[in-house]
C-alpha positions in Angstrom: 0.1 0.0 0.0 1.2 3.3 -0.8 2.4 5.8 2.0 -0.2 8.5 2.5 0.7 12.0 1.3 0.9 14.0 4.5 1.2 17.9 4.8 1.3 19.4 8.0 1.7 23.4 8.4 2.5 24.9 11.8 4.3 28.0 10.3 1.0 30.2 10.4 -2.3 28.6 11.1 -2.2 24.9 11.9 -3.4 22.8 9.1 -3.2 19.2 8.3 -3.9 17.6 4.8 -3.8 13.8 4.3 -3.9 12.6 0.5 -5.1 16.1 -0.5 -8.0 15.9 1.9 -8.2 18.8 4.6 -8.4 17.2 8.0 -10.6 19.3 10.5 -8.5 19.1 13.8 -10.1 19.6 17.3 -8.1 22.4 19.3 -6.5 19.7 21.5 -5.6 17.2 18.5 -4.1 20.3 16.7 -2.0 21.3 19.9 -0.8 17.6 20.3 0.5 17.5 16.6 2.0 21.0 16.7 3.9 20.2 20.1 5.3 16.9 18.7 6.3 18.7 15.4 7.9 21.5 17.0 9.8 19.2 19.4 11.4 17.6 16.1 8.9 14.8 15.9 9.1 13.1 19.0 8.2 13.7 22.7 7.7 11.2 25.7 4.0 10.5 26.7 4.9 12.0 30.4 6.1 15.2 29.1 3.1 15.6 26.7 0.7 14.8 29.3 2.4 17.2 31.8 2.3 20.3 29.4 -1.4 19.6 28.4 -2.0 18.9 32.4 -3.8 15.4 31.5 -3.0 11.9 32.4 -1.7 9.2 30.0 -5.1 7.9 29.1 -6.4 11.3 28.0 -3.0 11.6 25.9 -3.8 8.1 24.2 -7.5 9.3 23.5 -6.2 12.6 21.6 -3.9 10.0 19.7 -6.9 7.9 18.8 -8.9 10.9 17.7 -6.1 12.1 15.5 -6.0 8.8 13.8 -9.8 8.9 13.4 -9.9 12.3 11.8 -6.6 11.7 9.4 -7.7 8.0 8.5 -4.0 7.2 8.9 -1.7 6.5 12.2 -0.1 9.7 12.3 1.2 9.6 15.8 2.8 6.3 17.1 3.8 5.2 20.4 6.8 3.1 21.5 8.7 2.7 24.7 6.6 5.6 26.1 7.7 8.0 23.4 5.0 9.4 20.8 6.5 9.7 17.2 4.9 11.6 14.4 5.1 9.1 11.7 5.5 11.3 8.5 8.3 11.8 6.1 10.7 14.7 6.7 9.1 16.7 3.9 5.7 16.3 5.4 6.1 19.3 7.9 6.6 22.9 6.7 8.8 23.5 9.9 11.1 20.4 9.2 11.5 21.7 5.5 12.4 25.0 6.9 15.0 23.8 9.3 16.4 21.4 6.6 17.0 24.4 4.3 18.7 26.4 7.0 21.2 23.3 7.7 21.7 22.8 4.0 22.8 26.4 3.8 25.4 26.4 6.5 28.9 26.8 5.3 27.9 27.0 1.7 28.8 29.9 -0.7 26.6 33.0 -0.5 24.6 32.3 -3.4 23.6 29.0 -2.6 22.9 30.1 1.0 20.8 32.9 -0.4 18.9 30.7 -2.6 18.0 28.1 0.4 17.1 30.9 2.8 14.6 32.2 0.4 13.0 28.9 -0.1 13.1 28.5 3.9 11.2 31.8 4.6 8.7 31.1 1.8 7.4 28.7 4.1 6.1 31.1 6.7 2.5 31.8 6.0 2.1 33.7 9.3 2.8 33.7 12.9 3.7 30.2 14.0 1.1 27.9 15.5 -1.6 30.6 15.0 -5.2 29.8 16.1 -3.9 27.5 19.1 -4.3 28.4 22.8 -1.3 30.2 23.8 -1.3 28.6 27.1 -0.1 25.3 25.8 2.0 26.4 23.1 3.8 29.9 24.4 7.1 28.3 24.5 7.2 26.8 21.0 5.7 30.0 19.6 8.5 31.9 21.2 11.2 29.4 20.0 9.8 29.2 16.5 9.5 33.0 16.2 13.1 33.2 17.2 14.2 30.9 14.3 12.0 32.7 11.8 13.5 36.3 12.8 17.0 35.0 12.7 16.4 33.6 9.2 14.9 36.7 7.9 17.7 38.9 9.3 20.2 36.8 7.5 18.2 36.8 4.4 17.9 40.6 4.5 21.7 41.0 5.1 22.7 38.4 2.2 20.2 40.0 -0.2 21.5 43.5 0.4 25.0 42.1 -0.4 24.0 40.2 -3.5 21.3 42.1 -5.0 21.4 45.6 -3.6 19.0 47.2 -1.0 16.3 47.0 -3.8 16.4 43.3 -3.6 16.4 43.1 0.1 13.6 45.6 0.9 10.9 43.0 -0.1 12.2 40.6 2.4 12.4 43.1 4.9 8.9 44.1 4.6 7.5 40.7 4.6 9.5 40.2 7.7 7.9 43.4 9.4 4.4 42.0 8.5 5.3 38.7 10.3 6.9 40.1 13.3 5.6 43.6 13.7 6.5 44.0 17.3 10.3 42.9 16.7 12.8 45.8 17.0 15.5 44.1 15.1 13.5 43.2 12.3 12.0 47.0 12.4 15.6 48.2 12.5 16.7 46.1 9.4 13.7 47.2 7.3 14.4 50.9 8.3 18.3 50.3 7.1 17.2 48.8 3.7 14.7 52.0 3.2 17.9 54.1 4.1 20.1 52.6 1.6 17.3 53.4 -0.9 17.0 56.8 0.1 13.4 56.2 1.1 13.0 58.9 3.9 9.2 59.0 3.8 8.7 55.5 4.4 10.9 55.3 7.7 9.4 58.6 8.8 5.6 57.1 8.4 6.6 53.9 9.9 8.1 55.5 13.1 4.8 57.5 13.3 2.8 54.1 13.3 5.3 52.7 15.6 4.9 55.3 18.2 1.4 54.3 18.7 2.3 50.8 19.8 2.9 49.9 23.4 6.5 49.3 24.5 7.1 45.5 24.9 9.0 44.4 27.9 12.5 43.6 27.0 12.8 45.8 23.8 14.9 48.9 23.5 13.4 52.0 25.1 11.4 54.0 22.7 14.0 56.6 22.9 16.6 54.4 21.7 14.5 53.3 18.7 13.8 57.2 18.1 17.5 57.6 17.8 18.1 54.8 15.5 15.4 56.0 13.2 16.7 59.5 13.3 20.1 58.4 12.3 18.6 56.2 9.5 16.5 59.1 8.1 19.4 61.2 8.1 21.6 58.4 6.1 18.5 58.2 3.7 18.3 61.9 3.1 22.2 61.9 2.5 22.0 58.9 0.0 19.1 60.7 -1.8 21.0 63.9 -2.2 24.2 62.0 -3.5 22.3 60.4 -6.3 21.9 61.7 -9.6 18.6 63.1 -10.5 17.9 59.8 -11.7 19.4 56.7 -10.4 18.1 53.7 -12.3 18.2 50.1 -11.1 16.4 48.2 -13.5 18.2 44.8 -13.2 15.7 41.8 -12.9 15.8 39.5 -9.8 18.3 36.6 -10.0 16.1 33.7 -11.1 18.4 30.9 -10.4 22.1 30.5 -8.8 24.8 30.3 -11.3 27.1 27.2 -10.6 30.6 26.3 -12.4 31.4 29.9 -13.7 34.2 31.1 -11.4 36.5 31.9 -14.2 33.8 33.9 -16.2 32.8 35.7 -13.0 36.6 36.6 -12.6 36.7 38.0 -16.1 33.5 40.0 -15.8 35.3 41.7 -12.6 37.9 43.1 -14.8 34.9 45.6 -16.0 35.1 47.1 -12.4 39.0 47.7 -12.5 40.5 51.1 -13.4 41.7 51.2 -16.7 40.4 47.4 -17.6 38.0 46.4 -20.3 34.9 48.5 -20.3 32.6 46.2 -22.7 32.4 42.4 -22.7 30.0 40.4 -24.9 28.8 37.3 -23.5 27.9 34.5 -26.3 26.9 31.1 -26.6 24.2 28.4 -27.2 20.7 29.3 -25.9 20.2 27.9 -22.2 24.0 28.2 -21.3 22.9 30.7 -18.7 24.3 33.9 -20.1 21.3 36.1 -18.6 21.5 34.6 -15.1 25.4 34.9 -15.1 25.3 38.4 -16.1 22.3 39.4 -13.8 24.0 37.8 -10.7 27.1 39.4 -11.5 25.4 42.9 -11.9 23.8 42.5 -8.4 27.0 41.7 -7.0 28.9 44.8 -8.3 26.0 47.3 -8.5 27.7 48.9 -5.5 30.6 50.0 -7.8 28.3 51.9 -10.2 26.8 54.4 -7.9 25.0 56.4 -10.9 22.7 53.2 -11.5 22.4 50.2 -13.5 20.4 50.1 -16.7 18.8 46.8 -18.2 17.1 45.9 -21.2 16.1 42.8 -23.0 16.3 43.4 -26.8 14.5 40.2 -27.7 17.1 39.5 -30.5 15.6 35.9 -30.8 12.2 36.4 -29.6 9.2 35.0 -31.6 7.7 38.5 -31.5 10.7 40.0 -33.2 13.6 42.2 -31.7 12.9 45.4 -29.8 13.7 48.5 -31.7 17.0 50.0 -30.4 15.5 53.6 -30.7 12.9 52.6 -28.4 15.2 51.2 -25.8 17.6 54.2 -26.2 14.5 56.4 -25.3 13.7 54.4 -22.4 17.4 54.5 -21.2 17.5 58.4 -21.6 14.2 58.6 -19.6 15.5 56.6 -16.7 18.6 58.8 -16.6 16.5 61.9 -16.7 16.9 62.9 -20.2 13.6 64.2 -21.6 13.2 62.9 -25.1 10.8 65.3 -26.3 12.0 67.5 -29.1 15.4 65.7 -29.6 16.1 64.1 -32.9 17.2 60.5 -33.0 20.9 61.4 -33.5 20.7 64.2 -31.0 19.0 61.8 -28.4 21.9 59.2 -28.9 24.4 61.8 -28.3 22.9 62.9 -25.2 22.7 59.4 -24.0 26.3 58.6 -24.6 27.2 61.8 -22.9 25.0 61.0 -19.8 26.2 57.5 -19.6 29.9 57.8 -20.4 30.1 60.7 -17.8 28.7 58.7 -15.1 29.5 55.5 -13.1 26.9 53.4 -14.8 26.5 49.8 -15.7 24.5 48.8 -18.9 23.5 45.3 -19.4 22.1 44.7 -22.9 20.6 41.2 -23.0 19.6 38.9 -25.7 20.8 41.1 -28.6 20.8 39.8 -32.1 24.3 41.0 -33.0 26.6 43.9 -32.2 24.8 46.2 -34.6 21.5 45.7 -32.9 23.1 47.2 -29.8 25.6 49.6 -31.1 23.7 52.9 -30.0 23.3 51.6 -26.4 26.8 50.8 -25.5 28.3 52.7 -22.9 32.1 52.5 -22.4 33.3 55.8 -20.6 35.9 55.9 -18.1 33.6 54.8 -15.4 30.9 53.3 -17.3 30.6 49.6 -18.4 28.4 47.6 -20.7 27.8 43.9 -20.8 26.1 42.2 -23.8 24.5 38.9 -24.1 23.8 37.1 -27.4 23.2 33.7 -28.9 25.2 34.6 -31.8 28.9 33.5 -31.8 30.9 36.7 -31.8 34.2 36.9 -34.0 35.2 40.4 -32.9 34.4 42.7 -29.6 31.8 45.3 -29.7 34.3 48.1 -29.2 38.1 48.2 -30.0 39.0 47.5 -26.2 36.5 45.0 -25.7 36.4 41.4 -24.9 34.5 38.4 -26.0 33.4 35.7 -23.5 32.2 32.6 -25.2 30.3 30.2 -22.7 30.9 26.7 -22.8 28.7 24.0 -21.0 29.4 23.8 -17.4 31.4 20.9 -15.9 29.8 17.4 -14.6 30.9 18.4 -11.2 29.1 21.8 -11.3 25.9 20.0 -12.7 26.2 17.5 -9.8 26.5 20.3 -7.3 23.3 21.9 -8.6 21.5 18.5 -8.0 23.2 18.2 -4.7 22.0 21.5 -3.3 18.5 20.9 -4.7 17.7 17.5 -3.3 20.3 17.1 -0.8 23.6 15.0 -0.6 22.0 12.0 0.9 20.0 11.3 -2.3 23.2 11.6 -4.4 25.3 9.5 -2.1 22.4 6.6 -2.3 22.2 6.6 -6.1 25.4 8.0 -7.3 25.3 6.5 -10.8 22.0 7.5 -11.7 22.9 11.2 -10.7 25.7 11.1 -12.5 24.0 9.8 -15.7 21.0 12.2 -15.3 23.4 15.2 -15.3 25.5 13.8 -18.2 22.2 13.8 -20.4 21.9 17.4 -19.8 25.2 18.1 -21.5 26.5 20.8 -19.1 23.5 23.1 -20.4 22.3 25.0 -17.1 18.8 25.3 -18.5 18.7 21.5 -18.8 20.2 20.9 -15.6 17.8 23.3 -13.7 14.7 21.7 -15.4 15.8 18.0 -14.7 16.7 19.2 -11.1 13.2 20.7 -10.8 11.7 17.4 -12.4 13.6 15.5 -9.3 12.0 17.8 -6.7 8.4 17.9 -8.4 8.1 14.2 -7.1 10.5 13.5 -4.3 9.1 10.1 -3.9 10.5 9.0 -7.3 14.3 7.7 -7.0 16.8 9.1 -9.4 17.0 5.7 -10.8 13.2 6.1 -11.9 14.0 9.5 -13.2 16.9 8.2 -15.2 14.6 5.7 -16.9 12.7 8.7 -18.2 15.6 11.0 -18.9 18.5 8.9 -20.1 18.9 10.8 -23.2 19.4 14.0 -24.7 16.3 13.5 -26.6 14.3 12.8 -23.4 15.8 15.8 -21.6 14.7 18.1 -24.6 11.1 17.4 -23.7 11.5 17.7 -19.8 8.7 20.0 -18.7 8.4 20.3 -14.8 6.6 23.5 -15.3 4.2 22.5 -18.0 6.4 23.5 -20.9 9.4 22.0 -22.8 11.6 25.1 -22.1 14.8 23.4 -23.5 13.1 22.7 -26.8 11.5 26.0 -26.8 15.0 27.6 -26.3 16.6 25.9 -29.3 13.7 26.5 -31.3 14.4 30.3 -31.0 17.9 29.7 -32.6 16.4 27.5 -35.1 13.7 29.7 -36.6 15.5 32.4 -38.2 17.9 29.9 -39.9 17.9 29.9 -43.8 16.7 26.8 -45.5 20.2 25.7 -46.5 21.5 26.1 -42.9 18.5 24.2 -41.4 19.2 21.3 -43.9 22.9 21.2 -43.1 21.7 21.2 -39.4 19.4 18.4 -40.1 22.0 16.4 -42.1 24.4 16.9 -39.3 21.8 15.1 -36.8 21.3 12.3 -39.2 25.2 11.7 -39.2 25.6 9.8 -35.8 29.2 10.3 -35.3 30.4 13.1 -32.7 32.2 14.9 -35.2 31.7 15.9 -38.8 34.4 17.1 -41.5 33.8 20.2 -43.6 34.4 18.1 -46.9 31.6 15.6 -46.0 28.8 18.4 -45.5 28.4 19.3 -49.2 28.4 15.6 -50.0 25.7 14.6 -47.6 23.5 17.7 -47.8 23.6 17.7 -51.5 24.3 21.6 -51.5 26.5 23.2 -53.7 30.0 24.0 -52.0 29.5 27.8 -51.8 25.9 27.3 -50.3 27.2 24.6 -47.9 30.0 26.8 -46.5 27.6 29.7 -46.0 25.3 27.5 -44.2 28.2 26.3 -41.9 29.0 30.1 -41.3 25.5 30.6 -40.3 25.2 27.7 -38.0 28.5 28.9 -36.2 27.1 32.5 -36.2 24.0 31.0 -34.3 26.1 29.1 -31.9 24.6 25.7 -33.3 27.6 24.1 -34.4 31.0 23.9 -32.5 34.1 24.5 -34.5 37.0 22.1 -34.0 40.6 21.9 -35.2 41.2 20.7 -38.7 38.0 21.9 -40.4 35.8 19.6 -38.3 32.6 20.4 -36.4 30.6 19.0 -33.4 26.9 19.4 -32.4 26.0 19.5 -28.9 23.9 16.5 -27.8 20.8 18.6 -27.2 21.2 20.5 -30.5 21.6 17.0 -32.2 18.4 15.8 -30.7 16.4 18.9 -31.5 17.8 18.9 -35.2 16.9 15.1 -35.4 13.4 16.0 -34.4 13.3 18.7 -37.2 14.6 16.5 -39.7 12.1 13.7 -38.7 9.3 16.3 -39.2 10.6 18.2 -42.3 12.6 15.7 -44.3 10.7 13.0 -46.5 11.7 9.5 -45.4 13.2 8.9 -48.8 15.5 12.0 -48.3 16.6 10.8 -44.9 17.4 7.3 -46.2 19.3 8.7 -49.2 21.5 10.7 -46.7 22.4 7.6 -44.7 23.0 5.9 -48.0 25.4 8.6 -48.9 27.0 8.5 -45.6 27.5 4.8 -45.5 28.8 4.5 -49.3 31.6 7.1 -48.5 32.6 5.6 -45.2 32.9 2.0 -46.8 34.9 3.5 -49.8 37.1 5.4 -47.6 37.5 2.7 -45.1 38.6 0.2 -48.0 41.3 2.6 -49.3 42.7 3.1 -45.8 42.7 -0.6 -45.2 44.7 -1.1 -48.5 47.0 1.6 -47.2 47.6 -0.6 -44.0 48.4 -3.5 -46.4 45.9 -5.9 -44.7 45.5 -7.8 -48.0 42.0 -8.3 -47.3 39.7 -7.7 -50.4 36.1 -6.8 -49.9 33.4 -6.8 -52.6 33.3 -3.8 -55.0 29.6 -3.8 -55.8 29.0 -0.9 -53.5 30.6 2.2 -54.5 30.6 5.8 -53.0 28.2 8.3 -54.6 29.5 10.9 -57.2 31.3 13.7 -55.3 32.3 11.5 -52.2 35.4 13.2 -50.5 37.6 10.0 -50.6 40.9 10.2 -48.9 44.1 9.5 -50.8 46.4 7.5 -48.2 50.1 7.5 -49.4 51.1 5.2 -46.7 50.1 3.3 -43.5 50.3 6.4 -41.5 47.8 8.4 -43.6 45.5 5.1 -43.5 45.7 4.9 -39.9 45.0 8.7 -39.3 41.8 8.4 -41.3 40.7 5.6 -39.2 41.6 7.5 -35.9 39.6 10.5 -37.1 36.4 8.5 -38.3 36.7 5.7 -35.7 33.8 7.0 -33.4 31.6 7.7 -36.6 32.2 4.2 -37.9 31.1 2.7 -34.4 28.3 5.1 -34.3 26.8 4.1 -37.6 27.4 0.3 -36.7 25.5 0.7 -33.3 22.8 3.1 -34.2 19.4 1.3 -34.9 18.9 4.0 -37.5 21.4 1.9 -39.8 20.2 -1.7 -39.0 18.3 -1.9 -42.2 21.4 -1.4 -44.2 23.0 -5.3 -43.6 25.1 -5.0 -46.7 27.4 -2.4 -45.0 27.1 -3.8 -41.6 29.3 -6.8 -42.4 31.6 -4.8 -44.8 32.6 -1.9 -42.5 33.7 -4.3 -39.6 35.9 -6.3 -42.1 37.3 -2.9 -43.3 38.0 -1.8 -39.7 39.7 -5.0 -38.6 43.2 -4.5 -39.7 43.1 -1.3 -37.8 41.4 -3.0 -34.7 43.8 -5.7 -34.7 46.9 -3.4 -34.7 45.5 -0.7 -32.2 43.9 -2.8 -29.5 40.1 -2.2 -29.2 39.8 -5.9 -29.3 36.6 -6.2 -27.5 34.9 -3.7 -29.8 36.1 -5.5 -32.9 35.0 -8.9 -31.4 31.3 -7.6 -31.1 31.3 -6.1 -34.5 32.7 -9.0 -36.3 30.4 -11.5 -34.5 27.5 -9.2 -35.6 29.0 -9.3 -39.1 29.3 -13.1 -39.3 25.7 -13.6 -38.3 24.4 -11.4 -41.4 23.6 -13.9 -44.2 24.9 -11.5 -47.0 22.1 -12.6 -49.3 23.1 -9.8 -51.8 26.1 -11.8 -52.9 26.0 -14.8 -55.4 27.5 -18.0 -54.5 30.3 -18.9 -53.9 31.1 -15.3 -52.8 28.6 -15.5 -50.1 30.2 -18.5 -48.4 33.6 -17.1 -49.0 33.1 -13.8 -47.4 31.3 -15.9 -44.3 34.6 -17.8 -44.2 36.3 -14.3 -44.0 34.1 -13.1 -41.1 34.7 -16.2 -39.2 38.5 -16.1 -39.6 38.9 -12.6 -38.6 36.6 -13.0 -35.6 38.5 -16.2 -34.5 41.8 -14.0 -34.9 40.5 -11.1 -32.6 39.3 -13.8 -30.2 42.7 -15.4 -30.3 44.2 -12.0 -29.2 41.6 -11.9 -26.4 42.8 -15.2 -25.1 39.2 -16.9 -25.8 41.0 -19.9 -27.2 37.9 -22.1 -27.5 35.7 -19.5 -29.3 38.7 -18.7 -31.6 39.4 -22.2 -32.4 35.8 -22.9 -33.3 35.6 -19.8 -35.6 39.0 -20.5 -37.3 38.1 -24.2 -38.0 34.6 -22.9 -39.4 36.4 -20.4 -41.5 38.5 -23.3 -43.1 35.4 -25.4 -43.6 33.6 -22.5 -45.4 36.7 -21.7 -47.5 36.8 -25.2 -48.6 33.1 -25.3 -49.5 33.6 -22.3 -51.6 36.7 -23.5 -53.2 38.7 -20.6 -52.0 42.3 -21.8 -51.5 43.7 -18.6 -50.2 41.1 -18.2 -47.5 41.9 -21.9 -46.7 45.6 -20.9 -46.3 44.6 -18.0 -44.4 42.7 -20.0 -41.9 45.3 -22.5 -41.3 48.0 -19.8 -40.8 45.8 -18.1 -38.2 45.1 -21.3 -36.6 48.7 -22.1 -36.3 49.1 -18.9 -34.6 46.3 -19.8 -32.3 48.2 -23.1 -31.5 51.5 -21.3 -30.9 49.8 -19.1 -28.4 48.6 -22.1 -26.5 51.9 -24.0 -26.6 50.7 -26.6 -28.9 53.9 -26.5 -30.9 53.3 -29.9 -33.1 50.0 -28.6 -34.0 51.1 -25.1 -34.8 54.1 -26.5 -37.1 51.4 -28.5 -38.9 48.9 -25.8 -39.7 51.7 -23.6 -40.6 53.1 -26.3 -43.1 49.6 -26.6 -44.7 49.3 -22.7 -44.9 52.9 -22.5 -46.4 52.1 -25.2 -48.8 48.9 -23.7 -50.1 50.4 -20.0 -50.3 53.3 -21.8 -52.4 50.8 -23.3 -54.9 49.3 -19.8 -55.0 52.7 -18.2 -55.5 51.8 -15.8 -52.7 55.1 -14.8 -51.3 53.4 -12.6 -48.8 51.5 -15.6 -47.4 54.6 -17.9 -47.0 56.4 -14.9 -45.2 53.5 -14.6 -42.8 53.9 -18.6 -41.9 57.6 -18.4 -41.2 57.5 -16.7 -37.9 55.3 -19.3 -36.4 57.4 -22.3 -38.2 60.7 -20.7 -36.7 59.1 -20.4 -33.2 58.0 -24.0 -33.3 61.3 -25.3 -34.2 62.7 -23.3 -31.4 60.2 -24.7 -28.6 60.4 -28.2 -30.0 64.2 -28.3 -29.2 65.8 -27.4 -32.8 66.9 -23.8 -32.5 69.5 -24.4 -34.8 67.1 -25.4 -37.5 65.0 -22.1 -36.5 68.0 -20.1 -37.2 68.7 -21.8 -40.3 65.5 -20.6 -41.8 66.1 -17.1 -40.7 68.0 -15.7 -43.7 65.4 -17.0 -46.3 62.5 -15.7 -43.9 64.4 -12.0 -43.6 64.8 -11.8 -47.3 61.3 -12.8 -48.1 59.9 -10.6 -45.5 61.6 -7.6 -46.8 60.6 -8.4 -50.5 56.9 -9.4 -49.8 55.6 -8.7 -46.5 54.4 -5.7 -44.2 56.2 -4.0 -41.4 53.6 -5.7 -39.1 54.8 -9.4 -40.2 58.4 -8.3 -40.4 57.9 -7.2 -36.5 56.5 -10.8 -35.8 59.6 -12.4 -37.5 62.2 -10.2 -35.7 60.5 -10.7 -32.4 60.7 -14.6 -32.8 64.4 -14.4 -33.8 65.0 -12.2 -30.7 63.7 -14.8 -28.6 65.9 -17.6 -30.3 69.0 -15.7 -29.7 68.1 -15.2 -26.3 67.6 -19.1 -25.8 71.1 -19.5 -27.4 72.5 -17.0 -25.3 73.2 -14.6 -28.0 72.2 -11.4 -26.4 73.9 -9.1 -29.1 72.0 -10.6 -31.9 68.8 -10.5 -29.7 69.3 -6.8 -29.3 69.6 -6.5 -33.1 66.2 -8.3 -33.9 64.5 -6.7 -30.9 65.3 -3.4 -32.1 64.3 -4.1 -35.5 60.9 -5.7 -34.3 60.2 -2.6 -32.1 60.8 -0.3 -35.2 58.6 -2.4 -37.5 55.6 -2.4 -34.9 56.0 1.3 -34.4 56.0 1.9 -38.1 52.7 -0.2 -38.5 51.1 1.4 -35.5 50.6 -1.6 -33.3 51.5 -0.5 -29.7 50.5 -3.8 -27.9 53.1 -5.7 -29.9 55.7 -2.8 -29.3 55.1 -3.1 -25.6 55.8 -6.7 -25.7 59.0 -6.5 -27.8 60.3 -3.5 -25.3 60.1 -6.1 -22.3 62.1 -8.5 -24.0 64.5 -6.1 -25.7 65.2 -4.7 -22.0 66.2 -8.3 -21.0 68.4 -8.6 -24.2 70.2 -5.2 -23.2 70.8 -6.5 -19.6 72.1 -9.7 -20.9 74.3 -7.9 -23.3 75.7 -5.5 -20.4 74.0 -2.5 -21.5 72.3 -1.0 -18.6 71.7 2.5 -19.8 69.7 0.8 -22.8 68.0 -1.5 -20.4 66.7 1.3 -18.4 65.7 3.4 -21.3 63.8 0.3 -22.7 62.1 -0.2 -19.4 61.0 3.3 -19.3 59.8 3.2 -23.0 57.8 0.0 -21.9 56.0 2.0 -19.1 55.1 5.2 -21.5 53.9 3.0 -24.1 51.9 0.8 -21.6 50.1 3.8 -20.3 48.7 4.6 -23.9 47.4 1.3 -24.4 43.6 1.1 -25.3 43.5 -2.5 -24.1 45.7 -4.7 -21.7 45.6 -8.4 -21.6 46.7 -10.3 -18.5 50.0 -11.0 -20.2 50.6 -7.3 -20.6 49.8 -6.7 -17.1 52.3 -9.4 -15.9 55.0 -7.8 -17.9 54.1 -4.3 -16.6 54.5 -5.7 -13.0 58.0 -7.2 -13.9 59.2 -4.0 -15.3 57.9 -2.0 -12.3 59.7 -4.3 -10.0 63.0 -4.2 -12.4 62.8 -0.4 -12.4 62.5 -0.3 -8.6 65.6 -2.6 -8.3 67.6 -0.2 -10.5 66.4 2.8 -8.2 64.7 4.4 -11.1 
């Protein structure tokens, strides 16, 4: 059964609601609930009976009547103690105290927000409507807590927002505690700072009619305090210009993770510093909140006032007219607009603004031209501009551009922690982190997800994560009833040209984290000049993030929004055409770069890139490897995306094209997953025997990856199956390749005779096919088997032929394997000098072919060879190189970790 929803209010008139039903409480039952709540939720039966002047039986009767009226057992009894059996958030007093405790020791902006939340719970004098004989002590105590909270709030608000921001809190406190002298003095002080002489005078007159309360300051002392504040108010009023505007709006939400940005804004207040700053960035990044909070904080440094205007640069109703804002600013500064021409009024405004210590905040401008006539940049005046448009140049020659980036994951978590309490974060840390990650560091999204978490405290973070686990889900979050993140992005999308909107949509259909400039015209179908203009337009709108190397990135929320627009605005056939172009380009480019890596693996040529595809032209292995590194995440995103599942013909070809790169660079678990999926695809688009042959290829490369992962049983199954399929397809080259890989698998397991037999079969098949490269590939295993079977002399006898053939017909990767085996041979024969020669050659070959795992393993053996050769400095260098290379490995097998432990032990022994 669900827990009842209880709402008990005692900060004002005592009220009880259970499951949204108002419960009519008898006076004594209301007193019982109030006393227990004020005591923190528990009180002994004897203490309560003594306070009420009744016996225990009567107390039990009150408890029974509360249960009958509420319909639930709100007050429980155990060990002669009565407890209020409700959740901590069910009692307004408890929520008030929790907010105060949460603010203790926190930064002032956090504490200010929590204090506002706490005092908002006060609906009137505490325990109103109850007989004071029974609750007077509680009323006194609670009133004291409320007064202290209000006094602290007034002080913090005065510091953060100026006296204008604090006066509302002070007036509310005066209404709640009309007889409290400290509250009254705090109210007078805020009026004094605002120059409000009349308000203090009138309040003193009303105050004089009240009786003097015992324990309060003498009326004469209060009068002296009031007179001093009235004099100060008059002095403040006289010191102000004829018009001292202060039109900054209230701070809507606290700013997190912006310490560096606030520090830069502070340079505006330094003598001789920057006078104009433009804050720009994607909608939702908190530009307005940042600037408004900062403005309130430094308002005291601009004694002649603060001007604020929302220019509506991206408003659905259109931007504000600068001349209308200018007239309003002039009016606030005391300049009468009547009779002035536009140019004369502008000149008068600049004269007034630039000769005063004034801060001008121009929010939400379309661009610098929109705000040009409103900028104040005098010796004592400053201007802050906010805009969604990316700004290349400052608004004035000595200005500065501050481009906001998303806030950090830590700052996002801090927002959540401050809102819902550290206990819930500690209880569900994974869900908390994932929820904030889905927000992508956009403060608007963070704030809305946090509000959603607070909307229903009974829902755990895991439950919320199930709803909001992706950017597309966060896009629609609406704790207030409207999807503000989507609406905010729509304001940036609405003014886009058709070409820019198309490029944005195509960028969202491209699932990778980055996209190259050369690919955009190809995918969008736009002419190059139009595509380049569209990219510039998206950059200006902060909808596209530039990266080095003419590459770009979409924020996840922008991508989700643009994907929605693509789904709504592009015909399904057009979206499919974009995906086909992307796949055809990726496959054609991957085949070219795989060939540059000299994998020797051919793929069917029945799928070719569409005309105009920006294909790479790799000149060597390095070029091929760099293309794979650049597009690797895109390739994985395509293969993992549900949108691309219907394109089966690409979903087995792309893993094969990636296989050589994966084999040498170490993401073997990823390779295994992709190749296992490729092996399951039937390849029905191919005729026989090609269909069976490529099934054999898929199983062979899958088996080889599983060998590297030391999944020997799976590897042997797939390699044996590949040989069977190759025989069925009458493909002798693939049979040879299968036996060659199976020989290496047996070698890894120490099955030397079996390894030699499979290597011999593979070599014979390669010889029949006149495939010198294939023959060369079998030689390292053959030589290693001779060594392990007790015939190192025969192993070395084959070395010259192997080296000659490798140099002539093989790849650096395979040459590295041969040199590595020969290094081991010479170490077995106690020939360290020759071992060093082959070890150095093996390392160079693996470095050339981009195979860091193999390089690491060679370095461990090479260090041993240096030690045996009496070369301690070279040994130390090899050990350190091993450690450096090991740190860069993407994947570390048990063998590598074992070598790492041995190397660290040896380094420690050498004192390094």
